[in-house]
N, C-alpha and C positions, 0 to 999 in steps of 0.2 A: 177727270184729272189723273194723269198718268205719270209714272216716274220715267225719267229720260235715262237711257243708257249713255255713258260717256263715249262709247264706241259709235261709229258712224253705221248705224244699223237702219234699213228701211222699215217703215211703219207695219209691213206685213211680216216683220220678223216675230218669232214666238215670244220674245222678251216683252213685246207690246200686246200682241193678240192675247196672251194669257191674262193680261190685266183688263182687257176689255173685249168681250166676245163679239160685239157687232162693230169693230173698229173699221171694217171695211165699208160701213154705211156712214160714217162720219167725215166731217171735214177737220183734218188735223192741224193744229197750230202749235208749232214749237216756239215757246215763249222764253227760250233762253238765248244767251248771246251767241249760241252755236248755229242759230237758225241762219241757212244760207242767204235768206233775204236780209241783207244788212240794214236796209232801211227800216224794216219791221222790228228786227232785233233791237236797234238803237232806241226804239219807242217803247219797248216792253222790259228789256233787261235791266235789272237794278244796277248793273255795271255801267251802264250808259246813261239811263234816264235821270234827269235833274235839270237845273240844280234844285236843291231843297233849301228852304229858308226856315231855320230852327225858330222855336218860340221866342228865344232871346235875341233873334235878329241876325244870326250868323248864317252865311251861305256856305253849303256843303256842295262840292262839285257834282256829285251824283248821289243817287239814294244809297248805294252800297257803302260809300264813305260815310254818309250821315248814320246809317245803321250801325256800321262796325266800330266807328269811332265816337259813338255815344257810350260805348262800353268802358267800364273802368276796371282796371287790373291792379293787383296788389302793388306793384312798383310805382303806381300813381296815387297812392293813398298814404294817409298818416292818420292813425286811429280810426281808420274806416272812412275818413273824409277825403274826398279829392284834392290833391296838392296843386300848386301853381304849375308845376311840371305837366300835370294832366291838361289843365286849360291851354297851355302853350302847345302841347302836342295835338290836342283837338283842333285848334285853330289852324295849326300847320297842315294837318291832314285834310281838313275841310278845304283848305285853299288850293289843293293840288288839282291840276287838270287831269280828269280820268284817263284821257288818251295818251297822256305821258307816263302813266303807271302801269306795271305789269299786273296781269290778272291775279297773282298771288298776293301782291301788295294791296290791291283793293279788296279782296275777299278775306284776307287774314293779316291785317296790319299788326295784330298782336304779336306776330312772329318777329316783327322787327324790334319788339320790346323784350324778346327773349321769353314770351309767355305763350300758354297754349289756350285754346278757346274755353276749355272747361275752367280755366282760372278766373274767368270773368266774375267780378263780385256783384256788380249791379249796372244798370244803365241809368244815365242821367237824362232827365226830361225836365223841360222848363214849363211850369203851369202858368199860363197867361193869366188865369183868374186870380191866383194867389200872388203872382210875382215871385215865386220861389222854385228853386230846383228840387225835384224829387227823385229818390232812388228807387228805381223799379226793378223787380225781379224779372225773371225770364218771360213768364206768361203775360204779366202786366205790360212789360215793354212791347210785347208783339201787339197788344190791344191799342196802347196809347200811341206807339211810335209806328211800328211796321206797317199794320193794316191802314192806319188813317192816312199817313203820309204817302205811301205807295199808291193807294186808292186814289187820292187827289192828283197825283202826277199822271197816272196812266189813263185816267178817265178823259182827259182832254187831248188824246192823241189820235191820229188818224188810224193807227193800228187797232186801237180798241173800237173805235167807230166801225172798222171793217168787220171785226168779230161780232159786234152787237147787231149790225145789220143782218148778217147771216142767221145769227141766233133768233132775232125777231121775225125772220121769214119762215121760221119752222125748221131750219137746218139743224142737224145733230152735230154737235162739235166735240172734239177731244183736245184738251190742252195738255201739252207735255212739258214738265219741269223737272229739274234734278232733284228737288225736294217735294215732289208730288207723288201721290198715290191714290188708287181707287178705294176711298173709304166706304163707298156704298157696299162693296164686297165684304166689308168687315162690320157692317150693320151699324155704322156711325152716323153722325150728322156733322154738318160743317161747324157747329159749336163744339162738339166733341173734339174736333181736330184741333182746335185753338185752345183747348183746355187740357191738353196732353203734352207731356215733356218729349215731344218728338217733332223733328223738323217739319216745318210747313212753309213751303215757298210762296213766292209772289204769285204763282199760278192759281192758287186758292182764292187770293183777293180778286183776280180777274173773273173767276168763276162766279164769285159772290156778286160782282157788279153786273155780270151778265144775267144772272138769274134773279136779281132784284132783292137779294138778301141784305145788300147795303146799296146805297146811292150817293152820288155827290150832288148837292144842291147849294148853289151860291158859295162854292168853295168849302163846304162843310159836309162831313160824312154822316149820313143818317143810317142808323143801324135798325133793321126791321126784324131780326131774328134773335137778338141778344148776344151776338158774337163779341161785341165790345164790353160786355158786362163781365164782371168778375164772378166766376162760379166755383173757384177753388182757392183756398188759402195756401200760399206759398210757404214753404219751410224756410 
């Protein structure tokens, strides 16, 4: 799992080779929206992949809209609770066609509210078992929303099947994502990655699916390593 440079650099550039010493021995997959293979990018990029059906039955046009617009900002709260304005904004944003929105609007809809990403108070998640909305902190929202919903979407794509076939054949892969990094070099595990207040992109979810850390069975995500378990109490 490597961090992608925004510049158009080849995989033999030191920016990448310093992250992975044997990169020349690997099949490299750019899992971002900037992959020149547009058919592949549309199947793995959160900016395109979707739609997502939320627990309360609302459709979000793409995964990125689902993730970003489940977040609640101060302008949409009263005494800490989401206001009617929030629910209307959420519904409006979810209904948008991703192809009709700019990259910045999809990735940072909070800017349209005059907010910054660090202003996010919590994420809203509908618990089907209890029939209630829960307010999730950053780490918990990654476990209950980000990992689970993205895994279910990408698992059923030709792009993932292409990567999985190569991985199962013994090929060594390298996944490149804007919010990725080689955590092996830092002596960490994949569980550590999702228990830190550091960005962890969708490439890590693909990696877990490839390596069997998680799997999708009958539309449900099965966790084999404890990555979906809460190991840290959020402040």
